[in-house]
MARTORVO-281115 format. One record per residue: residue in three letters; x negated, y, z negated of N, C-alpha, C in turn. Coordinates in steps of 0.02 Angstrom, whole numbers, plus 50000, padded with zeros to 5 digits. Last residue first. Layout:
residues N
alaXYZXYZXYZ
...
END
This chain:
residues 398
arg496155014350000495445013649982495315006749956
ala497235014350143497115013250071496375012250058
thr497565015250273497175020850246497055020050171
asp497905007150413497745005550343497295011050316
val498125014550529498635009850506498525008250432
pro497725032150524497535025150531498075020650502
leu498775044550599498485041550539498275034350552
arg499445049250708498715049450710498385046450649
ser500785048850676500545044350729499785044050733
val500895059250586500925052450561500665047450613
ile500815070650672500335069550617500315062250597
his501905068750761501215069650786500705068050732
arg502995068550674502835062650715502115062850740
ala502895081750625502835076050580502655069650619
ile503145088750741502505089750707502375083850661
glu504455084250757503945081950805503245083350779
leu505125090550656505175083250660504645080350707
ser504785104350683504565100850623504595093250628
ser505105113350780504655107950799504515103150742
thr505895122950715506155119250772505765112850784
ala504875127250626505495124150601505835120150655
ala503885132350711503745126450671504375123250644
pro503685141950821504305138150811504205131850768
ser503325151250675503815149650726503465147450790
pro501775144250608502325149150608502835146950660
ala500665135850563501315133250584501855138450575
asn499075132050532499465137250567500105134050593
leu498605121350459498355128050443498705133650481
val498815107050387499185110950437499055118350421
his497655094850362497845101550341498185105250398
val497345079050295497615082650353497855089450328
gln496145067150240496515073350229496755076150296
arg495215057150255495825055750216496215062150198
asp494115068750308494135061950281494725061250234
ala495175079750406494555078250371494615071050345
glu495925089650531495865083150499495175082450466
val497015102950554496315101050544496305094450505
ile498025110650665498015105050618497295102450614
leu498925123850719498235121950703498245116650648
phe499935128950854499885125450790499165123150780
asp499295144050929499555137250933499565134350863
asp498675156150918499325156050951499595149050962
val497915165250799497955158250821498645157350852
leu497395181150845497915177250814497885170150842
gly495755188050821496245184750864496765180950822
gly494775192950740495405196550743495925193550789
asp493695184950724493625190350774494265194350782
pro494115175250632493655180450610493565186250659
leu495905172850660495205171050669494745176650646
ile497315169950561496925174750600496195172450602
ala498925163450543498215162050541497845166750588
gln500285169450456499925169850520499175168450509
ala501715166350390501025164550375500635164250441
arg502935178550369502625173950417501895172750396
val504295180750266503575181850273503285176450318
gly505865189550281505465183450277504735185350281
ala507235198350202506605197950241506305191050234
gly508855206850195508295202850170507705202650218
ala509735215350264509895208250257509295204050237
arg510555231250275509975227150258510175219950244
val511675234150413511515234450342510935229750328
ile512345243350552511885238350524511775239550450
asp513095253650604513315246850619512885241450587
ala512535265850586513105264150543513335256950551
pro511575266650688511365265250618511945263350573
thr512375257850825512155263950792511915262150722
leu512655249950981512445249350911512165255950885
glu512875251351116513415253451071513205253250997
pro511795245551186511825252851176512355255151127
val510835233051154511565234051151511685241351135
leu509465235551179509775229351202510535229951206
arg509235247951127508955246651193509275240251222
ala509745246651000510175249951051509885249351121
leu508685241650928509235237150944509665240051000
ser507945253350915507645247550949508195242650971
ala508825260950840508665263150908508355257450948
ala508805254350717509415254150757509285256250829
phe507515257850677507685250850686508305250350731
arg507645271750667507175268850716507345261550730
ala508595272250563508755275150628508295272350683
lys507905266850455508485263250482508655265750552
ser506245267150426506775271150455507325266750485
leu505255258650384505455264050338506055268050363
ser505055249950491505215247250425505515252550379
arg504665258650589505315255350597505535252250531
ala503415262050539503915267250547504615264150553
val502795249550550502895252550484503435257950487
glu502785248150690503155243350649503285246050578
thr501955258650727502655258450751503075253750708
leu500755254750668501085260850645501815260950666
gly500485243350747500605242650676500955248750647
tyr500265249150872500825244550863500995243850789
arg499085256150843499695259850860500315255450852
phe498195245350815498325250550766498985254150781
his497665233350866498385234650870498605240250822
arg496295233050849496575231150914497295233450921
arg496105235950716495825240450767496145239150835
gly496745224750659497015231550649496745236450700
leu495895214350695496575214450721496865221450716
ala494775218150619494725217850692495415217950725
trp495315217050491495085223550514495025223650591
leu495545203250489496115207850486495915214850509
gly494235198150496494715196650549495305201350549
arg493635201350377493455205450436493935204150495
tyr494375203050226494325198450283494205202550347
thr494625210950120493935208550126493855203750185
leu495985213450125495515219050136494795216750145
glu496545200650097496665204050161496115209250175
asp496115197949968495955193250022496035196650090
trp496705208949903495975208449906495765203649962
val498045205249916497815211349950497045211249955
asp498055193849835498205193249907497965199349945
arg497705199149709497295193849740497415193549815
pro498745208549684498045210649691497605205449725
ser500255209049761499805204249730499085206649738
phe501825216349755501105217649765500705212449727
arg503345221649811502985215749789502245216449806
gly503935232749868503785232949797503405226949771
trp504255229749997503685234149987503475234249914
ser504655211949997504835219049994504205223149985
tyr504155199349994504775200350032505025207450029
gly502745192049985502955198949979503565200550021
glu501925181349963502645180449954502975187249945
arg500725186849980500895181250024501635179450017
ala500835204649983500805198349945500995192749993
thr501025214950066500555216050012500555210249962
ala501105212050243501385211450176500835212350124
leu501225221450388500765217950344501045217950273
val502735218950478502275223350443501825219150397
ala503825217550604503235213950578502755218950546
asn505605214850616504995218650633504395214650606
pro506655201350674506315205250623505795209850654
gly508285208850701507585209150679507235202850703
ala509875205550643509475209750688508775210350660
his511175193350639510585196550610510195200250664
val512825190850615512345192450668511775196250636
ser513815177050550513515183650546513025184650604
gly514145163650567514525168650603514265175650597
asp513315154350513513885156250472514315161650504
ile512275153350602512745147850601513365149350559
met512075169450682511895164350634512445159050632
lys511485177550825512075174950790511845169350744
thr510295189750835510385182650828511035181050791
leu509285201050921509945199950891510105192550892
his507635207550887508135204450929508775203350889
val506045215850895506685214550861507195211950911
gly504585206550951505025212350949505695210650919
leu503635196350949504145196351001504555202751005
phe501875200850924502515198050904503055199350956
pro500675206850971500655200150944501325196950928
phe500545214351136500695214751065500795207751036
gln500375212251269499865216151235499935216051159
pro501505205751315500925201651297500355205551265
asp503055209751258502475212851289501865208951268
pro504565200651290503985202151249503425205351290
val506135206951321505555203951355504935205651314
pro507235204351179506895208451229506365204351266
tyr508685193651159507985195251145507715200151197
ile510115188051087509875192851136509165194951115
leu511245174951064510585177551048510345182051105
gly512925178051059512425172851046511765175851024
arg513765189151061514055182451063513565177051043
val513985204850992513485199751009513805192851006
leu515025212750954514585215351006514075210251030
gly515675207050847515915205450914515495208250971
arg515175212950734514895206650755515105204750826
arg515765224050680515365225050742515045218550767
gln516385220850562516805223450616516435224450682
pro515285216950480515775212050505516195214550563
thr513745224350535514325224550491514855219850521
leu512295214950571512835219050594513415218850543
glu510835215850466511365212150498511915216850519
tyr509035216750471509685219650458510205214650483
tyr507475210750406508095209850444508625214850423
glu505705210450421506305212950388506905212550434
gly504345200850395504845202350446505495204250412
arg502685202750343503395202750324503825204650384
phe501335192350358501685197950389502425197350371
pro499845186950279500575187150279500845193350314
val498575176850342498745183750325499505184350331
ile497455163950317498165165650321498245172950300
arg495995162350415496295164250352497025165950364
val495025148950490495485154650492495655156650421
pro494325137350478494095142050530494515148350533
thr493865131250321494415133350363494175138450414
pro493145116650251493035123350279493605125150326
val493775108550112493775108450186493675115450212
gly493955107049977493275107050003493225106950078
ala495195108549926495005101749944494305101349972
leu495265122149916495245118349854495015111149867
arg495405124650053494785126450020494715122949952
ala496715120050071496155116850108495495118450074
val497405129049991497415121949972496835118350008
arg497155140650066496905140049998496885132849974
asp497835138050184497105138850186496805138250117
ala499175137350139498855131450168498095132050169
his500075146250089499485144850048499065139050076
leu501125146850177500795153050159500155152050120
gly501005129950201501245136150232500835142250214
ala500645117450156500795122550106500955129350135
cys500405104150190500895108050229501125113950186
asn499215092350189499325099150165499785102850213
ile499085076650135499325080350193499565087050169
leu497935064750079498245071250065498455074350131
val497855047750039497865052750093498245058950069
asp497865041149921497365039049970497305044250026
ala498035049849763498275047449828497695044949870
val498625054349606498075051249643498355048249707
val499045068849521499285063649566498675060949603
glu499265076549359498855074149414499225068949456
gly500385090249308499985084149300499615082249362
ala501005101749345501425096549314501055089949306
thr500125109449411500375112149348500825107249312
thr498965097049474499515101749480499705104449411
thr497675089449565497885092249501498425097549512
val497405075349650497715081849659497965084049590
val496155065449705496495067449644496745074549653
val496025052749816496055060049814496465062049753
gly495165038449744495645041849786495575049349782
gly494125033049673494785029949667495325033049710
pro493015041449701493035034449725493715031249722
arg493755057549747493395053049703493435045949728
asp493975073549785493915067149819493465062649777
ala495125084549713494455081549708494465074749742
val495925099849695495895093649735495185091049731
gly497025110549601496375107649614496435101249655
thr498295115349592497765119549565497065116749577
val499895115549658499225112549663498705117449639
glu501345115649560500875119549601500185116349600
ala502755110049539502115106649536501625110149583
arg504125112049547503745115549495503055112149485
thr504575095349602504595102649607504235105449546
arg504295080549679504115084349620504125091849635
leu504845065049724504925072049741504805076249678
asp504375050549788504295054149725504295061649740
ala505515040349883504945045049878504965048549810
gly506575031749904506115030349849505515034849845
ala507545034649994507025029950016506505028549963
ala508285044149929508595037649940508085032449961
ala507375054749937507545051949872507845045049879
leu507415056850077506795054850044506935051649976
leu508725061150094508505054950126507865052350094
glu508665073150021509145067850002508925061150031
ala507725080150095507575078450026508035072850001
leu508455081550215507825077850215507645075650144
lys509515089750167509655082950192509015078650193
arg508805101250136509165097650083509335090550104
cys508325104750263507855102750210508215098950154
val509525108050327509115102550353508635100050299
ala509875119150251510295113150248509925107050274
gly508865127750293508905125950223509325119650214
tyr509175129650425508605125350410508575123650335
asp510585129650510510365131750443509795127150422
val510495134750684510595129750631510405132950565
ile510645136650862510605139550795510785134150744
gly509715135651020510275134450974510175137850908
thr509315134751194509215137851128509825136751084
ser509575129951321509475125051268509325128051200
ala509675140251417510285136551397510185132351335
val509235155551440508915149551413509465145351381
his509145167251565509615163351524509285156751505
leu508405182351579508255175251583508745171651536
ala509025196451673508925192651611508715185551627
ala509135213651724509075206451739508955202951672
val509525225051670509455225151742509365218051768
ala510625227151533510135222951568510125224651642
ala511335228651384511055233051436510505229151471
val512815220051329512095220551337511915225451391
his514135216951309513905223351285513155224551295
pro514415203851355514725209651387514445216451367
glu513485191151388513485196151335513765202751363
his513875183451501513665180151438513715184951379
glu514215193251591514695187851579514525184151514
ala513075200951595513665203751561514205198451550
ala512285192851674512095193851604512685196551564
glu512945194451795512995188051761512785188551688
ala512585207951820513285205951816513375199351779
ala511175208151823511535211851771512255209451764
gly510585191251863510645198451870511075201551816
ile509455178551802510115180951822510115188551826
leu508505164251805508475171451811509145173851837
arg508705150551694508885153851757508775161251752
val508135134751626508195142051625508395144651694
pro507745121451547508315123451588508445130951583
leu505955118251556506555120451521507115122351569
gly504625114551585505175109951598505835111751566
asn503605123251578503725119251518504325114651525
ala503745129551698503155125251689503225120751627
glu504855137151665504925131651713504345126851708
ala504245146151578504775141851553504885135951600
arg503355152651666503095148751610503625143851584
glu504265158851752503795153951778503515149551723
his504895167451662505285162351697504825156851724
leu503835175751630504125171551578504535165951608
ala503685182051752503135177951727503375173251672
arg504895189051756504755183751806504195179151783
leu504675197851650505235193151647505125187351697
arg503615205151697503505201051637504065195951631
pro504245211751807503675207151818503555202551758
leu505285219251736505445213651780504845209151794
glu505045230651664504975224251629505075218251674
ala505335241151747504625240151729504515233451694
ala506715241951754506355238651808505625237151790
asp507425238151591507255242751646506805238951695
thr507745227751510508185233651506508005238951558
ala507855210851518507465216451544507925222451546
val508115198951392508395204451431507865209451453
ile508555183051371507965187351364508055192851415
leu509925175351294509695179551348509065183151327
lys510275158151248510085165051234509905168751298
gly511325144751182510935148151233510735155151211
cys511955137251087512325142951114511965146351172
val512215124051006511775125551062512125130951103
glu512365123850833512685125750896512145127050948
tyr512755114750682512285117750730512685119750791
pro512955107150523513195111850574512635114650617
leu512675089550505512465096450487512705101250541
gly512855075750518513425080050506513255087150484
his511815067850555511935068750483512485073750467
ala511745067850693511765061450658511965062150585
ala511635081550721512235077850743512295071350704
cys510365084150668510955087550640511595083850659
phe509575075850750509575074950678510205078050648
glu509805081450878509995074550864510045073250789
val509245094150858509955093550874510195086450859
met507925090150837508275093650785509035093350796
ser507585084250959507635079950901507985083350842
ala507615095551045508065089951056508145085650993
ser506615103350987507285106150998507795100551006
gly505505094950994505815096350929506505099350935
ala505145095351128505375089051099505745090251034
arg504805109151132505305106351177505585099851150
cys503835109651029504455113551025504985110751071
leu502815101351073503185099451012503825103451004
thr502375108051190502615101151193503035099251132
ala502095121351145502535120051202502815112951200
lys501215119351035501845123051027502335121351083
leu500145112651096500565109151046501235112751037
ser500135116151275499945117451205500375113251159
gly500685114251400500195109451376499965110451305
pro500925131451430501065124551450500495119851429
lys501095142451294500655140151349500795132951366
tyr502755148151260502125144951240501745142251301
tyr504045153151270503485157851268502795154651267
val505085143451269504965147651328504275150751328
gly505665134451181504955133751199504755137751259
ala506895134951115506825130651173506095129351191
his507275134750939506945137650998506875132451053
ile508525137250842508215131250873507915133550939
val508475149250714508515147950786508185141150802
gly508475154750586508905149050600508955147150673
ser507635164650544508235166750579508685160850600
asn507025161450373506955162650445507635163750478
his506915158150241506985165250257506955166550332
gly506625145050215507245147750189507375154950206
thr505365143350272505935139750299506595142850278
gln504505151750194504615152950265505255149650291
his505205147250045504845152850075504985153350150
ala505905136449996505935142649959505625148549995
ala506235122950025506315128250076506335135150046
trp506825116949865506535116049932506655122149976
gly506415123049697506825119749748506485119649815
ala505495129049617506005124849584506435121149634
glu503835127849692504445131349672504935126449640
lys502825119249733502705123449675503335127049650
glu502955102249770503205108949786503145113449725
leu502435087149835502305092149784502535099049808
val502945070749861502975077549887502895082449829
thr502295054749892502445059849842502445066649875
val502505038249942502505045249965502715049749907
ser501805022649980502045027149927501975034349952
asp502345010150102501865014650070502205019350020
gly503255002950172502914999550117502435003950078
pro503715010750278504145009750220503815006250161
arg503235020150384502805016150339503175014650274
asp504185027250453503715023250491503305018450448
thr504935033150347505265029750403504795024950438
val504045039150263504465033850235504835029950289
leu503455048050360503065042950325503505037350297
arg504525056250393504225051950445503805046450414
his504695062650270505225058450297504965053750351
ala503485069750260503645064650211504185059850237
val503675078450370503115073750369503255068050320
ala504805085450326504845081450387504285076350390
leu504285091950214504825086950204504895082550266
gly503325100250277503135095350227503655089950218
val504175107950361503645103850390503425098450340
ile505065114450274505335109650322504785105350353
gly504275114450111504635117550165504825112250217
gly503515109450006504205107350013504615111550060
gly501875104049989502315108850021503015106050033
val500865090650015500905097049979501335101850019
val501035073749996501175079250042501255085550000
val500115059349975500385065249941500445070849992
phe500205041749987500185048250021500435053649973
arg499435026549971499745031949932499645038549969
thr499735010950044499385017350048499785022550010
met499584994050000500005000050000499565006350000
END
């Protein structure tokens, strides 16, 4: 029997644990989560989109695992009675200058084997009557779901399969000893043959505790959301995204129908002052010190200084946020949106300031570390798990 310990109770960690108990029923699986419940951070604060895989480089892990993950997530929800909807989305060009980027995105989506169509303004209006578009890319396979509900179901299945699920168990040390990998937590020690680190916002720190050199550092970016007031939800039927500018690191604010019928707007992207910094008032001296002493962040800042200022201005001004949304749906005004919380993206940054634009999984002796798994990791989670578990040796017991 092989003893596995999975660090992190977000959707990637729970999916990995579920794949282990499914593929290796004779082995022991323990999940460690520092919070009191599951999906407490990135998973529980995201937009709930089942992404199709439009934006990612063909052949990359993101492209292949997102496309497969979109299908497997829908299958999982259908099999377990979880609410979901494959509603499709529009990526909208609001002026002629964006058309070359929209066509390039269409080519990339086709290269990834996705069911997409370039459509004109009239057909875009059939999908979204209130949208401002000179053209759009219709992505039929995009959907919506509650990833928190998915995590609760995964935890239920894990418990039924005999997995050891431990909350309030923050990892404070990792030591590779002759008897196994000893993981010290605030709730005691766990000895395993294989450690799988899916700690999200703290993944690089867990790797360093385990003695594994990390080629990146996690830097947190807060994404702030508004939502449309109930009486204005009818302005959006599904998902409306802008054409992304490849010069900038994030997608830009967009409009997303949620599975509960609300419509969220956002997120922007501002540097957070804590790895769990869901507001400007949350400040961690340790996290800020890590950011300020990392040359990769300074290099990124020099490269995207103006973009960063724009994002901060949009964070501080409801009017600016609403104006960004009005480029997509001109009828939207500041009176039509209200604050709706925030999420924090764990972004891996290279020492030269480059953003790691693919999933990054580092393997060491009897250890696996998922060091970069931002969006579309929730969509791809079941396939990330399949990918990781398929690469494990058949017999990993010491």
